[in-house]
N, C-alpha and C positions, 0 to 999 in steps of 0.2 A: 619291762612287762608288766610289773606288780603296778604301775601309774595308769597301763592302759587298761589293764580289769579293772580298776577301782574307779575309773571315770569313762572308761570308754563307753558304756552306754547312756551316759549322762551326754556327753559329747555329740554322739550319733543324736539323739532325740533335738537337742539343740541345732545341730547343722541342719536336720530334715525340716526344724522350723524354720529357718532363715533361708532356707532354699524358696520354702513354698510360701514366704512374705515377701520374698524378693520377685515375684510374678502376681501376687495377690493385687486383683483390682484391674488388671490388664486384660484387654477383650481377647487376645490371643494366650494368655496367661503362660503355661512352662513351655509351649511351643517356641518361644523367644530366645529357650536356651538353646535350640536347633537352629532360630533363623538367623541370630545374630554372629555364630561363628562363618555359618554357611555364606552370608552376606561379606566379611570379613575375606573369607578364601576364596571367593568369588572375585573381589575387588582387587587384592593384592595380586592373584591368579592373571588379570585382564591387564593389569598395570606394568609388571613386570615382563609377563611373556607374549602379550599381545601389541601392547603399546609401546615399552620401550625396545620389545623383542632382545632379553637380555638370554645369552645364551652360555651356561658352564660348557667347559670343556669335557668330551665325550658323555652327554646327556642329550637326551633327547629333550624335546621342549616339553612332554608329558613328565619324564621324570623329575626333569628341574621344576615341574609343578609341586610336584610329591615335596622336592628340598625347599620350595618357599613354604609347604604347607607345614611342615613337621618343624621349621625354624619358629613360623608363625604360633605353632601351638605354646610354646615354651615361652614367647614374645606377650603372648594374651595373658599366660597364665601369671606372670609376672605384674602384667600393666593389671590387671583386675584385682589381684589379692593383693597389692599396694594399696591402691585407690582403696578399697574398702577397710584393711584392716588398720590403716593408719587413726582410722576415727574409734577402731573395738574399743577403747579405753575413754577416751573423748565422750564418747556417745552411753557410756555405760558405766558414768563414774562411780553410781554406787556398787559395783561388781567389784572393784579393786582388792577392798579388804572383804568380802565375802566370804564364807566359808562354807557353804550350801554348794554355790557354786565355784570353784574355785577362779579367781583372776587369770591362773597360767593357762586356762582352757580357752580365754578371749580369743588369743592368736592363733592358734588351731582351728578355732570354730570359723573365723572369718576366713582363715585361706580355704580352708576345705568347704565352706560354701561358695565360693568364687570358682570351684573348679570346674562348672559344667560346662561353659561356653570353650573352654581350654580343651578338656576332653574330648570332646563334641569334634573341634578340628584334627585333634592328634588321631581320634578312629577314622578318620576321612583320611588322613595322610597312611595309616596303616591298611587300610582297606585298598586304597589305589595301589599301595606299593606292591602288594600280595597280586593283585589283578595284574600290574603291569609287570611284572616279576624281577621288582629292583630291589625288594626286601632278602634280603641273607637269612635263611632260615634260623643260623645259630645267633648270628651277633642280635638277631630281633630280640633277643631276653634282657638285653640290654637296656630297651626302652622304657619297661618297668621300674628298672632300679634308677633309671635316670630321673625319672618322673619322681619317684619316694625322694629322692636325692633334692630334687627343686623342689617339691614339696617342705623338706626340712629347711633350705636353705630362705624360704621367704617366712615358714613359723619363726624363724630365729631374728629377722630382720624385722619382723611385727612386732615381736617382742621388744626389742630395743627402741626402735621408733614410736611407735605409738604412746609409751611412756614418755617420753623424749618429747612428743606434740600436745603433751598437759601442760609443759613449761614456755615451749617455742611452737605458737599455733602456727608460725610461717613455715614449718617445717612442712606442710603439707603443701602448699604452693611450691616449694623449692623442690622438692621430692618429684613433683609431675613433671617439672623439667629436666630434672633427671633423669628420671624414667623415659620422658621421650628421647634425649638423648642416646642412652642406651640401646634403645628400639629402634632408630635408626643406623645407628653404629654397629649393630650385633648383624653378624654373617648369615642373617635369614633370607638373604636373596642371594648367597653368593659362596665360594669356597675359597677359604685360604689361599689355594692357588691363583685366584685370581686377582690379590690383593699384592702391589708391589712392595719388595721386601721392606724397605725404608718404612712402609708404614704398616706394616704387620703386628708392631708391639701394642696398636689400638685395639684389637682383635683380643689381645690376652690382657688388656687392662680392662675390658667389659666384660663382668661374672658373669654374665648371660651367655655370653661367647660358649662357656665350657658346656654349659648344657644343651644349647641349640646344635650345636656341633657333635655331639654325643647320640640326639636324636637324629640328626640328617643322617649319620653315615649307615647306619645300619637298617634306613628307612629308604634313601635314595642312592645310593653308592653302594649299598652291600657289601660292606667290610665293616671291620669292628670301627670303634672310635681311634684315634691317637691318643696315643697314652696321656698326652699333655692334658688332652679334653677330658678324658676318665679321669685321672689322677686330679686335676683342677674339680671336677663337679663332687668327688667323694669328699675334698678337704672342706670345699664351701660350704657341701651340704651338712655334713656332719660338723665343721666346725662352728659355721654358724647357728645351727640349731642349739648344741649345747652351751657355745658364748650367749646367746640371745636368752637362754633360760638361766643362766646365772645372773645374767646381768638384772633379769627381771627380779628374781627373786630377793637378789640384794636391794635393790633400789626401788621398789615398789612402796615400801613403806616411805621413805623418804618423798616419793612425789604424791602420797595420798595424801598432801596438806593443798596441793594444786587441784586436788580432783572437786 
């Protein structure tokens, strides 16, 4: 809490600046923050529901669409945060040893600034879930907690990999491939019950799955997430956050020579 009180206003202003800069100069401006997730939601809903006609057990096509959108919101956030966050140090080397704007804020700054498209997608899923009656009034409390844990997970990853990217520039290309694989293999458009038993390990090897399933359960299935998904999301979120912070604080001076 002390860290948040000390740097909170500075971080808020930096995030607000980054969000404005992201859409500055474009004709539609900040409207892109809504247009992009809407187009992604429409695309995936059309592909899975209309073209492939995928059907989840005991779910109507409309509720299945909520399942896809709620999972897509987490996948969008993961992709956006990593793609922007990996260059947080490379693009702002001068701030690595800065004392006015602590370098520890670069990861939270990049992750929080990339939130808007994924939050819009999540908001669409929440509104649709309430309208269709698929949301659980009690379990939906898990949604903001899951989102916070996902933010912590991504901040921790960015703390680690943004430093490593100073030395290994190829990591940005490699992470893009890994990110794409994790997106494809995540249970965004299916439930674990739809996966053969021999292949279910693929779901649990993918860290994004825990957050996707924790969002889908209260919104599309009307239930609490499974204990495995909830515990996994909590451990990944808190564990990666504190591991990333410890790594960044210890290693940033060693990586400063490469900045």
